[in-house]
C-alpha positions in Angstrom: 40.9 27.5 1.3 40.1 28.1 4.7 38.5 25.6 7.2 37.0 26.3 10.6 35.3 23.3 12.3 32.4 23.9 14.6 30.2 21.1 16.6 26.3 22.1 16.9 25.2 23.0 19.7 21.3 23.9 18.5 19.3 21.3 20.3 17.0 21.3 17.1 20.2 21.1 14.8 20.3 22.9 11.7 16.5 24.1 11.3 15.1 26.7 9.0 16.0 30.0 11.2 19.7 29.2 11.6 20.2 28.2 7.9 18.3 31.1 6.9 20.8 33.5 9.4 24.1 31.6 8.1 22.5 32.4 4.6 23.0 36.2 4.8 25.9 35.5 6.2 27.4 34.0 4.2 25.9 35.9 1.1 28.6 36.3 -1.9 30.5 33.9 -0.6 31.7 30.7 -2.0 31.9 29.0 1.7 30.1 25.4 1.8 29.0 23.6 5.2 30.5 20.0 5.0 29.3 17.2 7.6 29.4 13.5 7.5 26.4 13.2 4.9 27.5 15.2 2.3 28.2 19.1 2.0 26.1 22.2 0.8 26.1 25.8 0.1 26.3 28.4 3.2 24.4 30.7 0.1 21.6 28.3 -0.2 19.1 27.7 2.5 17.1 24.3 1.4 20.4 22.9 0.6 21.9 23.3 3.9 18.3 22.2 5.2 18.4 18.9 3.4 22.1 18.1 4.8 19.8 17.3 8.6 23.0 18.2 10.1 22.0 17.5 13.7 23.1 18.2 17.9 26.3 17.6 18.7 27.4 17.1 15.1 30.6 18.4 14.0 30.7 20.2 10.5 33.3 22.2 8.5 32.7 25.9 6.8 35.4 25.9 4.2 35.9 29.2 2.2 38.5 31.1 0.1 37.9 33.7 2.7 36.2 33.8 6.4 35.9 37.0 7.4 36.3 37.4 11.8 32.8 38.8 11.3 31.7 35.4 10.0 33.7 33.2 12.4 32.3 34.9 15.1 28.8 35.1 13.6 28.8 31.1 12.3 29.7 30.4 15.8 27.0 32.1 17.3 24.7 31.2 15.4 25.0 27.5 15.7 25.6 28.0 19.2 28.7 26.1 18.2 31.2 24.6 21.5 
């Protein structure tokens, strides 16, 4: 499994719009987003939103394959630091 760690730079945390963009970016993938409170499939917007990931929190994206476009897209969507 490939992992990338990112720090959420969105002041509002992980809310509707970034969740929607992440689901679109990782469509058809086995990727999950892991936080200190749990994990959720990156293909399920509702699951992502229930994590309640906040500004400054470190999250991990884990998948069997992560393309360079997905990695850079996730960084941009999360305004990762």
